[in-house]
Backbone as CSV, one residue per row, in Angstrom:
resi,resn,N_x,N_y,N_z,CA_x,CA_y,CA_z,C_x,C_y,C_z
1,MET,0.391,4.597,-20.493,1.436,3.630,-20.877,0.955,2.831,-22.077
2,PRO,1.815,2.530,-23.044,1.399,1.764,-24.212,0.860,0.400,-23.822
3,THR,-0.027,-0.111,-24.700,-0.666,-1.402,-24.421,0.365,-2.509,-24.276
4,SER,1.423,-2.461,-25.090,2.429,-3.517,-25.031,3.098,-3.575,-23.682
5,SER,3.330,-2.396,-23.048,3.963,-2.367,-21.736,3.031,-2.943,-20.689
6,ARG,1.743,-2.634,-20.823,0.787,-3.195,-19.869,0.757,-4.714,-19.986
7,ALA,0.772,-5.178,-21.202,0.739,-6.623,-21.400,1.974,-7.277,-20.820
8,ALA,3.116,-6.586,-20.942,4.364,-7.155,-20.432,4.333,-7.314,-18.928
9,THR,3.612,-6.425,-18.250,3.543,-6.513,-16.797,2.458,-7.462,-16.327
10,GLY,1.569,-7.839,-17.227,0.495,-8.725,-16.827,-0.592,-8.028,-16.051
11,ILE,-0.669,-6.705,-16.155,-1.658,-5.944,-15.410,-2.774,-5.525,-16.347
12,ALA,-4.001,-5.741,-15.929,-5.141,-5.316,-16.733,-5.161,-3.801,-16.820
13,PRO,-5.680,-3.244,-17.940,-5.718,-1.789,-18.101,-6.499,-1.089,-16.998
14,ALA,-7.271,-1.841,-16.203,-8.090,-1.228,-15.163,-7.265,-0.656,-14.018
15,TRP,-5.997,-1.087,-13.878,-5.178,-0.569,-12.772,-4.065,0.309,-13.285
16,PRO,-3.908,1.476,-12.640,-4.801,2.054,-11.621,-6.008,2.712,-12.283
17,SER,-7.161,2.530,-11.689,-8.406,3.033,-12.275,-8.873,4.327,-11.632
18,ARG,-8.167,4.775,-10.594,-8.534,6.010,-9.896,-7.292,6.534,-9.179
19,PRO,-7.352,7.728,-8.598,-6.187,8.250,-7.874,-5.701,7.290,-6.793
20,ILE,-4.402,7.251,-6.610,-3.781,6.391,-5.598,-3.540,7.214,-4.338
21,ARG,-3.892,6.643,-3.206,-3.665,7.314,-1.922,-2.351,6.813,-1.340
22,LEU,-1.423,7.737,-1.129,-0.129,7.390,-0.542,-0.111,7.909,0.891
23,VAL,-0.244,7.007,1.830,-0.312,7.367,3.243,1.094,7.568,3.791
24,VAL,1.307,8.728,4.399,2.554,9.031,5.098,2.176,9.197,6.569
25,PRO,2.613,8.300,7.444,2.152,8.337,8.832,2.904,9.340,9.708
26,PHE,3.304,10.453,9.101,4.011,11.522,9.806,3.532,12.860,9.276
27,PRO,3.773,13.941,10.016,3.219,15.243,9.631,3.836,15.818,8.361
28,GLY,3.131,16.770,7.769,3.673,17.519,6.658,4.940,18.239,7.079
29,GLY,5.927,18.255,6.194,7.194,18.891,6.513,8.233,17.947,7.067
30,SER,7.828,16.750,7.469,8.786,15.757,7.945,9.511,15.163,6.745
31,SER,10.661,14.513,6.973,11.425,13.979,5.843,10.652,12.916,5.059
32,PRO,9.899,12.003,5.705,9.139,11.059,4.876,8.075,11.753,4.030
33,ASP,7.494,12.816,4.566,6.511,13.575,3.797,7.158,14.199,2.565
34,LEU,8.319,14.820,2.742,8.989,15.482,1.637,9.430,14.486,0.569
35,ILE,10.031,13.376,0.996,10.535,12.401,0.032,9.382,11.688,-0.668
36,ALA,8.294,11.444,0.066,7.117,10.852,-0.563,6.593,11.753,-1.674
37,ARG,6.620,13.047,-1.464,6.148,13.994,-2.481,7.091,14.029,-3.679
38,TYR,8.394,13.903,-3.445,9.340,13.851,-4.551,9.099,12.611,-5.410
39,LEU,8.719,11.516,-4.767,8.455,10.278,-5.491,7.099,10.310,-6.186
40,ALA,6.109,10.919,-5.541,4.729,10.842,-6.016,4.542,11.459,-7.400
41,GLU,5.180,12.585,-7.650,4.942,13.275,-8.919,5.390,12.451,-10.130
42,PRO,6.646,11.993,-10.188,7.029,11.180,-11.356,6.330,9.823,-11.384
43,LEU,5.999,9.274,-10.213,5.307,7.991,-10.196,3.887,8.154,-10.737
44,ALA,3.231,9.257,-10.403,1.892,9.518,-10.945,1.932,9.641,-12.462
45,GLN,2.954,10.291,-12.966,3.102,10.423,-14.412,3.282,9.059,-15.065
46,ALA,4.062,8.211,-14.421,4.318,6.889,-14.976,3.072,6.007,-14.956
47,LEU,2.261,6.151,-13.916,1.085,5.297,-13.756,-0.167,5.870,-14.414
48,GLY,-0.132,7.155,-14.758,-1.277,7.753,-15.424,-2.439,8.098,-14.517
49,GLN,-2.194,8.187,-13.222,-3.227,8.577,-12.261,-2.592,9.471,-11.204
50,PRO,-3.358,10.432,-10.654,-2.820,11.256,-9.567,-2.481,10.406,-8.347
51,ILE,-1.487,10.862,-7.588,-1.165,10.240,-6.308,-1.373,11.303,-5.237
52,VAL,-2.267,11.015,-4.320,-2.655,11.962,-3.276,-1.944,11.608,-1.976
53,ILE,-1.160,12.532,-1.445,-0.478,12.302,-0.169,-1.488,12.464,0.966
54,ASP,-1.563,11.462,1.821,-2.490,11.467,2.959,-1.659,11.360,4.240
55,ASN,-1.408,12.500,4.890,-0.646,12.499,6.147,-1.527,12.023,7.286
56,LYS,-1.105,10.942,7.941,-1.844,10.388,9.080,-0.876,10.194,10.245
57,PRO,-0.438,11.287,10.900,0.532,11.154,11.987,-0.106,10.656,13.273
58,GLY,0.761,10.244,14.180,0.320,9.836,15.508,0.879,8.490,15.905
59,ALA,1.162,8.358,17.201,1.652,7.100,17.776,2.904,6.602,17.069
60,GLY,3.821,7.533,16.756,5.073,7.143,16.139,4.930,6.555,14.749
61,GLY,3.839,6.885,14.067,3.606,6.360,12.735,2.707,5.151,12.698
62,ASN,2.311,4.654,13.861,1.537,3.414,13.914,0.102,3.584,13.426
63,ILE,-0.461,4.780,13.589,-1.853,4.994,13.174,-1.981,4.908,11.654
64,GLY,-1.145,5.653,10.951,-1.201,5.617,9.495,-0.804,4.270,8.929
65,THR,0.183,3.640,9.548,0.610,2.321,9.088,-0.514,1.310,9.242
66,GLY,-1.228,1.391,10.371,-2.364,0.501,10.597,-3.465,0.712,9.579
67,ALA,-3.668,1.964,9.167,-4.708,2.256,8.177,-4.405,1.576,6.853
68,VAL,-3.146,1.579,6.447,-2.783,0.928,5.192,-2.866,-0.592,5.328
69,ALA,-2.458,-1.109,6.465,-2.505,-2.555,6.680,-3.923,-3.099,6.538
70,LYS,-4.916,-2.278,6.878,-6.313,-2.715,6.818,-6.992,-2.308,5.509
71,ALA,-6.285,-1.586,4.640,-6.887,-1.101,3.399,-7.071,-2.238,2.390
72,ALA,-7.944,-1.990,1.421,-8.161,-2.973,0.365,-6.866,-3.177,-0.423
73,PRO,-6.478,-4.424,-0.675,-5.214,-4.698,-1.382,-5.388,-4.634,-2.896
74,ASP,-5.779,-3.463,-3.390,-6.063,-3.327,-4.811,-5.094,-2.386,-5.525
75,GLY,-4.025,-1.977,-4.824,-3.034,-1.116,-5.443,-3.358,0.356,-5.416
76,HIS,-4.473,0.728,-4.789,-4.867,2.137,-4.748,-4.589,2.789,-3.392
77,THR,-4.026,2.030,-2.463,-3.575,2.575,-1.179,-2.177,2.039,-0.910
78,LEU,-1.231,2.946,-0.694,0.153,2.568,-0.449,0.663,3.270,0.806
79,LEU,1.778,2.778,1.316,2.386,3.318,2.535,3.806,3.778,2.251
80,PHE,4.126,5.003,2.681,5.497,5.510,2.622,5.913,5.848,4.046
81,THR,6.869,5.107,4.587,7.178,5.262,6.006,8.659,5.069,6.307
82,ILE,9.044,5.491,7.494,10.362,5.178,8.027,10.304,3.787,8.655
83,GLN,11.425,3.324,9.202,11.463,1.950,9.698,10.752,1.734,11.021
84,GLY,10.534,2.794,11.784,9.966,2.620,13.119,8.708,1.784,13.182
85,PRO,7.656,2.131,12.427,6.419,1.350,12.498,6.564,-0.075,11.981
86,LEU,7.592,-0.324,11.194,7.784,-1.647,10.592,8.658,-2.555,11.435
87,ILE,9.677,-1.987,12.077,10.715,-2.790,12.713,10.687,-2.678,14.235
88,THR,10.800,-1.461,14.725,11.014,-1.293,16.156,9.735,-1.173,16.972
89,ALA,8.695,-0.593,16.386,7.436,-0.503,17.137,6.916,-1.881,17.549
90,PRO,6.969,-2.888,16.662,6.519,-4.217,17.094,7.326,-4.790,18.250
91,LEU,8.549,-4.297,18.429,9.377,-4.788,19.519,9.059,-4.124,20.847
92,LEU,8.502,-2.910,20.797,8.359,-2.121,22.024,6.938,-1.697,22.365
93,ALA,6.033,-1.792,21.424,4.653,-1.393,21.713,3.903,-2.541,22.377
94,LYS,3.118,-2.225,23.412,2.329,-3.260,24.070,1.304,-3.861,23.122
95,SER,0.772,-3.022,22.255,-0.174,-3.514,21.254,-0.097,-2.619,20.028
96,LEU,-0.324,-3.207,18.871,-0.335,-2.467,17.611,-1.628,-2.801,16.865
97,PRO,-2.134,-1.842,16.091,-3.354,-2.107,15.317,-3.069,-2.841,14.018
98,TYR,-1.880,-3.437,13.899,-1.498,-4.131,12.677,-0.327,-5.047,12.973
99,ASP,-0.099,-6.002,12.065,1.074,-6.874,12.109,1.850,-6.628,10.822
100,PRO,2.999,-5.922,10.898,3.690,-5.551,9.660,4.155,-6.732,8.828
101,GLN,4.472,-7.839,9.462,4.958,-8.986,8.704,3.833,-9.732,7.992
102,ARG,2.627,-9.655,8.528,1.498,-10.387,7.945,0.589,-9.505,7.099
103,GLU,0.563,-8.203,7.390,-0.438,-7.342,6.755,0.128,-6.313,5.780
104,LEU,1.443,-6.316,5.587,2.044,-5.387,4.637,2.968,-6.140,3.675
105,ARG,3.088,-5.607,2.480,3.904,-6.238,1.445,4.947,-5.244,0.938
106,ALA,6.194,-5.666,0.878,7.286,-4.799,0.455,7.151,-4.411,-1.012
107,VAL,7.493,-3.148,-1.315,7.577,-2.679,-2.693,9.008,-2.249,-3.009
108,SER,9.569,-1.327,-2.203,10.946,-0.883,-2.476,11.522,-0.126,-1.286
109,PHE,12.811,-0.329,-1.047,13.608,0.475,-0.114,14.003,1.730,-0.874
110,ILE,13.612,2.907,-0.352,13.736,4.150,-1.111,15.026,4.909,-0.812
111,ALA,15.312,5.194,0.467,16.441,6.071,0.784,16.860,5.904,2.233
112,SER,18.084,6.363,2.542,18.578,6.276,3.919,19.423,7.491,4.256
113,SER,19.576,7.734,5.558,20.354,8.875,6.040,20.879,8.563,7.430
114,PRO,22.053,9.106,7.782,22.486,8.997,9.175,21.630,9.904,10.042
115,ASN,21.672,9.694,11.325,21.047,10.605,12.275,22.109,11.564,12.812
116,VAL,21.653,12.703,13.297,22.539,13.679,13.919,22.116,13.843,15.373
117,LEU,23.079,13.811,16.284,22.777,14.097,17.681,22.812,15.604,17.866
118,VAL,21.675,16.181,18.200,21.592,17.625,18.415,21.173,17.892,19.854
119,VAL,21.627,19.021,20.379,21.287,19.405,21.746,20.905,20.881,21.759
120,SER,20.247,21.261,22.829,19.913,22.671,23.026,21.177,23.452,23.370
121,PRO,21.388,24.622,22.748,22.555,25.436,23.096,22.584,25.831,24.562
122,SER,21.415,25.792,25.219,21.352,26.166,26.630,22.151,25.219,27.512
123,LEU,22.464,24.016,26.993,23.262,23.066,27.776,24.708,23.509,27.878
124,GLY,25.154,24.334,26.951,26.520,24.836,27.014,27.587,23.818,26.680
125,VAL,27.263,22.840,25.816,28.243,21.823,25.437,28.545,21.938,23.945
126,ASP,29.787,21.611,23.579,30.218,21.707,22.187,30.644,20.369,21.600
127,THR,30.829,19.365,22.437,31.281,18.062,21.959,30.451,16.957,22.599
128,LEU,30.543,15.776,22.012,29.828,14.635,22.565,30.346,14.309,23.960
129,ALA,31.648,14.407,24.160,32.228,14.119,25.475,31.691,15.074,26.530
130,GLN,31.539,16.341,26.177,31.002,17.320,27.134,29.537,17.018,27.455
131,PHE,28.792,16.610,26.448,27.386,16.256,26.682,27.275,15.064,27.618
132,VAL,28.080,14.055,27.377,28.045,12.864,28.238,28.393,13.234,29.679
133,ALA,29.412,14.053,29.853,29.808,14.458,31.208,28.681,15.214,31.901
134,LEU,28.020,16.121,31.171,26.913,16.872,31.755,25.743,15.960,32.104
135,ALA,25.426,15.032,31.183,24.310,14.125,31.427,24.567,13.238,32.639
136,LYS,25.806,12.874,32.865,26.119,12.065,34.048,25.981,12.882,35.325
137,ARG,26.342,14.159,35.242,26.166,15.019,36.426,24.699,15.276,36.721
138,ARG,23.881,15.271,35.667,22.455,15.565,35.824,21.623,14.331,35.475
139,ALA,22.062,13.201,36.006,21.403,11.922,35.710,19.924,11.971,36.070
140,GLY,19.070,11.568,35.123,17.640,11.532,35.364,16.949,12.868,35.248
141,VAL,17.718,13.921,34.963,17.144,15.265,34.835,17.013,15.664,33.368
142,LEU,18.063,15.427,32.584,18.014,15.758,31.165,17.104,14.773,30.420
143,ASN,16.499,15.258,29.337,15.627,14.398,28.553,16.025,14.418,27.083
144,TYR,15.366,13.577,26.309,15.570,13.573,24.862,14.238,13.330,24.173
145,GLY,14.091,13.899,22.984,12.867,13.716,22.216,13.063,12.721,21.090
146,SER,11.965,12.081,20.692,11.981,11.172,19.547,10.630,11.261,18.851
147,VAL,10.494,10.546,17.738,9.222,10.550,17.021,8.371,9.354,17.426
148,GLY,8.551,8.892,18.649,7.672,7.864,19.184,8.403,6.637,19.683
149,ASN,7.731,5.914,20.542,8.268,4.685,21.090,8.530,3.685,19.969
150,GLY,9.740,3.155,19.935,10.090,2.202,18.906,10.624,2.820,17.639
151,SER,10.675,4.154,17.571,11.221,4.814,16.379,12.734,4.644,16.331
152,ALA,13.309,4.892,15.154,14.762,4.789,15.023,15.461,5.758,15.954
153,ALA,14.900,6.966,16.082,15.495,7.964,16.971,15.469,7.493,18.419
154,HIS,14.406,6.820,18.794,14.276,6.296,20.159,15.329,5.217,20.428
155,LEU,15.406,4.229,19.550,16.335,3.129,19.799,17.783,3.558,19.621
156,ALA,18.033,4.490,18.704,19.401,4.988,18.564,19.861,5.630,19.866
157,MET,18.986,6.426,20.475,19.371,7.065,21.733,19.486,6.050,22.861
158,GLU,18.576,5.094,22.906,18.666,4.080,23.958,19.941,3.265,23.815
159,SER,20.334,3.002,22.579,21.584,2.288,22.348,22.768,3.117,22.834
160,PHE,22.737,4.421,22.530,23.829,5.291,22.974,23.829,5.444,24.496
161,ILE,22.657,5.580,25.081,22.547,5.694,26.537,23.204,4.491,27.211
162,ALA,22.941,3.311,26.661,23.528,2.093,27.234,25.043,2.097,27.096
163,ARG,25.536,2.516,25.918,26.985,2.539,25.699,27.672,3.558,26.602
164,ALA,27.017,4.717,26.805,27.643,5.801,27.567,27.335,5.754,29.053
165,GLY,26.394,4.898,29.460,26.044,4.804,30.873,25.275,6.020,31.377
166,LEU,24.288,6.471,30.592,23.530,7.665,30.950,22.133,7.324,31.440
167,GLN,21.469,8.317,32.026,20.059,8.234,32.404,19.356,9.474,31.860
168,LEU,18.663,9.292,30.731,17.914,10.383,30.120,16.440,9.996,30.055
169,VAL,15.563,10.969,30.168,14.119,10.726,30.134,13.628,10.821,28.692
170,HIS,12.877,9.824,28.247,12.354,9.790,26.879,11.043,10.566,26.789
171,VAL,10.979,11.509,25.811,9.755,12.277,25.574,9.364,12.079,24.108
172,PRO,8.329,11.273,23.816,7.940,11.016,22.424,7.035,12.104,21.846
173,TYR,7.175,12.342,20.544,6.346,13.305,19.820,5.828,12.665,18.543
174,ALA,4.891,13.357,17.873,4.288,12.817,16.656,5.246,12.852,15.475
175,GLY,6.183,13.797,15.463,7.109,13.921,14.345,8.286,14.798,14.701
176,PHE,9.301,14.803,13.835,10.494,15.603,14.102,10.230,17.100,14.194
177,PRO,9.336,17.676,13.394,9.072,19.107,13.569,8.626,19.453,14.986
178,GLN,7.835,18.557,15.587,7.397,18.793,16.958,8.555,18.651,17.950
179,VAL,9.467,17.719,17.677,10.647,17.582,18.538,11.484,18.857,18.476
180,VAL,11.685,19.357,17.276,12.476,20.580,17.107,11.821,21.747,17.835
181,ASN,10.513,21.896,17.662,9.812,22.997,18.338,9.955,22.898,19.851
182,ALA,9.901,21.676,20.374,10.053,21.485,21.823,11.466,21.832,22.274
183,MET,12.454,21.507,21.432,13.835,21.845,21.773,14.027,23.363,21.742
184,LEU,13.445,24.020,20.742,13.581,25.473,20.640,12.877,26.176,21.800
185,ALA,11.822,25.533,22.327,11.085,26.112,23.450,11.715,25.776,24.796
186,GLY,12.815,24.995,24.781,13.495,24.637,26.024,12.865,23.491,26.781
187,GLN,11.948,22.758,26.121,11.271,21.643,26.788,12.011,20.323,26.611
188,VAL,12.861,20.236,25.598,13.635,19.025,25.318,15.100,19.402,25.194
189,HIS,15.982,18.574,25.756,17.405,18.895,25.799,18.222,18.322,24.650
190,ALA,17.823,17.164,24.124,18.647,16.482,23.130,17.802,15.556,22.280
191,GLY,18.415,15.023,21.231,17.723,14.043,20.409,18.522,13.677,19.176
192,PHE,18.334,12.456,18.702,18.828,12.054,17.399,17.752,12.392,16.378
193,MET,18.121,12.995,15.282,17.155,13.272,14.223,17.850,13.326,12.879
194,VAL,17.046,13.234,11.830,17.624,13.261,10.483,18.162,14.660,10.194
195,PRO,19.250,14.750,9.421,19.864,16.050,9.165,18.948,17.058,8.485
196,ALA,18.025,16.569,7.640,17.138,17.493,6.927,16.341,18.353,7.889
197,ILE,16.010,17.806,9.032,15.261,18.543,10.042,16.207,19.314,10.958
198,ALA,17.331,18.703,11.309,18.226,19.308,12.297,19.074,20.444,11.753
199,MET,19.629,20.270,10.556,20.670,21.185,10.105,20.225,22.624,9.850
200,PRO,19.009,22.879,9.370,18.597,24.287,9.255,18.626,25.024,10.591
201,GLN,18.233,24.332,11.662,18.257,24.944,12.989,19.693,25.076,13.503
202,VAL,20.536,24.102,13.143,21.949,24.164,13.540,22.632,25.344,12.851
203,LYS,22.387,25.477,11.548,23.008,26.563,10.798,22.528,27.933,11.276
204,ALA,21.295,27.977,11.798,20.755,29.237,12.320,21.225,29.514,13.742
205,GLY,21.993,28.584,14.327,22.501,28.764,15.679,21.499,28.466,16.767
206,LYS,20.386,27.823,16.398,19.333,27.545,17.380,19.485,26.188,18.038
207,LEU,20.218,25.280,17.391,20.534,23.979,17.957,22.017,23.711,17.722
208,LYS,22.576,22.801,18.494,23.993,22.436,18.383,24.092,20.973,17.940
209,ALA,24.819,20.719,16.834,25.050,19.360,16.359,26.362,18.847,16.932
210,LEU,26.337,17.628,17.473,27.528,17.078,18.124,28.171,15.934,17.351
211,ALA,27.366,15.097,16.684,27.937,13.923,16.011,26.906,13.301,15.081
212,VAL,27.390,12.475,14.140,26.507,11.721,13.249,26.634,10.234,13.556
213,THR,25.612,9.458,13.137,25.561,8.048,13.503,25.991,7.100,12.386
214,SER,26.531,7.635,11.300,27.030,6.764,10.234,28.319,6.075,10.679
215,ALA,28.675,5.002,9.972,29.882,4.257,10.347,31.138,5.101,10.145
216,GLY,31.147,5.882,9.046,32.243,6.804,8.777,31.674,8.199,8.596
217,ARG,32.538,9.188,8.463,32.047,10.555,8.289,31.153,10.657,7.051
218,PHE,30.053,11.371,7.204,29.072,11.546,6.147,29.510,12.725,5.280
219,ALA,29.646,12.502,3.964,30.244,13.505,3.084,29.577,14.868,3.184
220,ALA,28.245,14.900,3.280,27.528,16.173,3.315,27.676,16.895,4.650
221,LEU,28.177,16.174,5.659,28.369,16.760,6.994,29.759,16.382,7.507
222,ALA,30.735,16.524,6.650,32.079,16.038,6.963,32.709,16.716,8.160
223,GLU,32.184,17.889,8.531,32.748,18.599,9.683,32.337,17.970,11.012
224,LEU,31.313,17.119,10.985,30.843,16.497,12.225,31.511,15.144,12.445
225,PRO,32.036,14.896,13.635,32.598,13.573,13.931,31.486,12.533,14.048
226,THR,31.849,11.288,13.878,30.886,10.220,14.121,30.849,9.899,15.610
227,VAL,29.739,9.295,16.035,29.664,8.814,17.412,30.757,7.770,17.625
228,ALA,30.986,6.941,16.601,31.975,5.866,16.710,33.368,6.406,16.986
229,GLU,33.772,7.454,16.275,35.119,7.994,16.470,35.232,8.848,17.714
230,SER,34.086,9.145,18.335,34.077,9.992,19.536,34.130,9.182,20.820
231,GLY,34.523,7.929,20.690,34.698,7.109,21.882,33.781,5.910,21.990
232,TYR,32.978,5.653,20.912,32.025,4.551,20.964,32.148,3.720,19.683
233,PRO,33.256,2.985,19.554,33.542,2.233,18.329,32.395,1.301,17.932
234,GLY,32.112,1.291,16.633,31.082,0.398,16.117,29.674,0.934,16.181
235,PHE,29.498,2.115,16.800,28.145,2.657,16.913,27.668,3.131,15.535
236,GLU,26.489,2.667,15.133,25.899,3.063,13.858,24.387,2.940,13.956
237,ALA,23.667,3.933,13.451,22.197,3.901,13.472,21.679,4.827,12.378
238,THR,21.253,4.244,11.272,20.752,5.050,10.161,19.228,5.029,10.129
239,SER,18.662,6.050,9.494,17.222,6.104,9.258,16.965,5.766,7.792
240,TRP,15.928,4.994,7.545,15.607,4.665,6.161,14.103,4.732,5.923
241,GLN,13.753,4.828,4.654,12.360,4.997,4.258,12.019,4.019,3.152
242,ALA,10.763,3.584,3.119,10.385,2.526,2.184,8.941,2.682,1.730
243,LEU,8.637,2.018,0.641,7.286,1.987,0.085,6.735,0.580,0.227
244,LEU,5.509,0.494,0.761,4.860,-0.804,0.963,3.404,-0.730,0.531
245,ALA,2.793,-1.903,0.423,1.391,-2.018,0.058,0.715,-2.988,1.020
246,PRO,-0.617,-2.979,1.081,-1.294,-3.969,1.910,-0.965,-5.383,1.436
247,ALA,-0.843,-6.304,2.372,-0.648,-7.704,2.007,-1.828,-8.139,1.146
248,GLY,-1.557,-8.976,0.185,-2.621,-9.409,-0.712,-2.702,-8.588,-1.982
249,THR,-1.941,-7.497,-2.049,-1.879,-6.730,-3.290,-1.316,-7.638,-4.383
250,PRO,-1.969,-7.723,-5.527,-1.518,-8.656,-6.575,-0.052,-8.465,-6.946
251,ALA,0.607,-9.574,-7.191,2.038,-9.540,-7.508,2.327,-8.679,-8.731
252,ALA,1.456,-8.703,-9.717,1.693,-7.922,-10.932,1.709,-6.433,-10.631
253,ILE,0.844,-5.985,-9.714,0.818,-4.573,-9.333,2.089,-4.212,-8.583
254,VAL,2.490,-5.060,-7.641,3.703,-4.802,-6.861,4.917,-4.775,-7.783
255,GLU,4.970,-5.680,-8.738,6.107,-5.730,-9.651,6.183,-4.467,-10.506
256,ARG,5.026,-4.005,-10.986,5.062,-2.791,-11.793,5.433,-1.579,-10.942
257,LEU,4.845,-1.493,-9.749,5.197,-0.404,-8.847,6.693,-0.388,-8.574
258,SER,7.229,-1.539,-8.238,8.653,-1.633,-7.919,9.511,-1.222,-9.107
259,ALA,9.150,-1.673,-10.293,9.935,-1.341,-11.472,9.932,0.164,-11.735
260,GLU,8.762,0.787,-11.612,8.678,2.233,-11.828,9.452,2.990,-10.749
261,VAL,9.327,2.528,-9.504,10.006,3.197,-8.397,11.519,3.084,-8.538
262,ILE,12.003,1.915,-8.887,13.449,1.734,-9.075,13.961,2.684,-10.153
263,ARG,13.239,2.782,-11.253,13.647,3.675,-12.335,13.718,5.124,-11.856
264,ILE,12.719,5.552,-11.077,12.677,6.933,-10.595,13.755,7.189,-9.548
265,VAL,13.827,6.308,-8.545,14.717,6.522,-7.405,16.189,6.466,-7.817
266,ARG,16.516,5.636,-8.781,17.908,5.542,-9.230,18.268,6.599,-10.266
267,GLY,17.281,7.404,-10.649,17.525,8.448,-11.629,18.194,9.671,-11.012
268,GLU,18.879,10.433,-11.846,19.630,11.584,-11.370,18.721,12.664,-10.784
269,ALA,17.539,12.850,-11.349,16.631,13.894,-10.866,16.218,13.644,-9.416
270,PHE,15.874,12.403,-9.100,15.464,12.073,-7.732,16.636,12.213,-6.771
271,ARG,17.800,11.776,-7.196,18.989,11.897,-6.339,19.285,13.359,-6.013
272,ARG,19.090,14.226,-6.989,19.309,15.654,-6.739,18.305,16.196,-5.726
273,GLU,17.069,15.706,-5.798,16.051,16.140,-4.836,16.445,15.768,-3.414
274,LEU,17.131,14.640,-3.261,17.479,14.147,-1.929,18.676,14.861,-1.310
275,LEU,19.524,15.461,-2.130,20.751,16.062,-1.618,20.502,17.084,-0.505
276,PRO,19.556,18.024,-0.666,19.328,18.991,0.421,18.777,18.351,1.689
277,LEU,18.245,17.120,1.554,17.687,16.422,2.711,18.710,15.503,3.375
278,TYR,19.906,15.424,2.799,20.980,14.586,3.353,20.626,13.097,3.298
279,PHE,19.846,12.699,2.300,19.491,11.295,2.108,20.203,10.747,0.880
280,SER,20.514,9.448,0.924,21.076,8.744,-0.216,20.000,7.845,-0.815
281,ALA,19.849,7.882,-2.130,18.829,7.077,-2.796,19.230,5.609,-2.821
282,ALA,18.239,4.734,-2.740,18.474,3.291,-2.815,17.753,2.746,-4.045
283,GLY,16.487,2.374,-3.886,15.723,1.832,-4.999,15.999,0.355,-5.180
284,THR,15.244,-0.481,-4.457,15.464,-1.927,-4.522,14.194,-2.645,-4.967
285,SER,14.354,-3.904,-5.253,13.224,-4.786,-5.512,12.491,-5.060,-4.199
286,PRO,11.284,-5.630,-4.268,10.616,-6.041,-3.031,11.479,-6.980,-2.196
287,GLU,12.203,-7.855,-2.877,13.065,-8.797,-2.160,14.185,-8.072,-1.422
288,GLY,14.693,-6.996,-2.017,15.721,-6.211,-1.348,15.212,-5.563,-0.080
289,LEU,13.989,-5.032,-0.131,13.401,-4.445,1.074,13.113,-5.519,2.110
290,ASP,12.634,-6.680,1.673,12.384,-7.775,2.618,13.669,-8.166,3.348
291,ALA,14.775,-8.230,2.628,16.052,-8.592,3.246,16.488,-7.538,4.246
292,LEU,16.326,-6.265,3.903,16.667,-5.184,4.828,15.839,-5.291,6.096
293,MET,14.533,-5.486,5.956,13.663,-5.561,7.135,13.992,-6.777,7.997
294,ARG,14.338,-7.880,7.373,14.724,-9.077,8.134,15.984,-8.818,8.955
295,ASP,16.969,-8.192,8.340,18.217,-7.895,9.048,17.974,-6.905,10.187
296,GLU,17.147,-5.888,9.946,16.873,-4.877,10.960,16.103,-5.461,12.142
297,ARG,15.170,-6.360,11.866,14.436,-6.995,12.972,15.391,-7.758,13.877
298,GLN,16.318,-8.469,13.274,17.278,-9.237,14.066,18.168,-8.311,14.885
299,ARG,18.654,-7.252,14.258,19.580,-6.338,14.928,18.922,-5.620,16.096
300,TRP,17.793,-4.976,15.832,17.145,-4.190,16.886,16.459,-5.079,17.913
301,GLY,16.014,-6.259,17.474,15.444,-7.196,18.435,16.478,-7.617,19.463
302,ALA,17.710,-7.856,18.991,18.792,-8.218,19.908,19.077,-7.081,20.882
303,LEU,19.026,-5.827,20.392,19.275,-4.681,21.263,18.192,-4.555,22.330
304,VAL,16.938,-4.704,21.918,15.830,-4.595,22.876,15.965,-5.650,23.964
305,ARG,16.323,-6.860,23.570,16.494,-7.923,24.570,17.693,-7.638,25.459
306,GLN,18.777,-7.151,24.870,19.984,-6.853,25.651,19.723,-5.765,26.691
307,LEU,19.020,-4.722,26.272,18.751,-3.601,27.176,17.546,-3.827,28.061
308,LYS,16.799,-4.898,27.767,15.583,-5.223,28.520,14.618,-4.036,28.533
309,LEU,14.453,-3.453,27.360,13.535,-2.320,27.250,12.108,-2.805,27.416
310,GLU,11.322,-2.056,28.156,9.952,-2.455,28.423,9.016,-1.939,27.336
311,ARG,7.979,-2.733,27.060,6.957,-2.292,26.125,6.137,-1.162,26.725
312,GLU,5.804,-0.200,25.913,5.025,0.956,26.377,3.741,1.064,25.586
């Protein structure tokens, strides 16, 4: 980057002085992994240093998130994650190796997507109403998979279970690929998941999609009804992804990161990359991500209290 641009940001030429580690607390092939890689290449070009993706899955994303929270706040370690480790895990985990509000700093809200309710074809259901009827007949027998306690998929299903009056057993996994594999093996009956993971299996006839969780029909999946229009008005649960840094990362570094990320994420090339994943690009300032996280904490916190969900 030209010297004048560096001076404008107030950042010494020393940053970044080495490759940047971008921690993704989910397995390779998951949607956060894929989107992080789409972001990493142009961001590395802009910053003049390689960005190395470091997949650290486990505990619903809490292990990798904790690693970044404890990392040196020098701009060389960043976090790319879904909302679970930031918003819902603190509400439902008995203990966490980090405090997201005190130990992480917002950089940018990157992208969002509705969830899709998918079921095993072995259930023999074609609609949400049929699934609900079957689940009521087999109360406590059918299960659902998620990417961990406190994940968006977990709370979305718990919210739906409460609305529909169901009893399903929660089975957590390290990531969506593992949930899909369990469903294909007949070990899991249902689950909410992002379309990028679900739809290839749906199109292959290996899983059945019943509904989406957006407020209105999602353009890329217009053939699927929403949960809201299927008898549960107002139901909405989206998945989103964001970039963060350890708390204490200098403001000048965060500002430059955010500016570069906004430019990339709002660009046509990045938006095209997201289309096959069924994600919509966002690209906000740190303040925009802070506002999103504040609203989400209030919303899901109210749900956890309403449902009296126990910490696990």
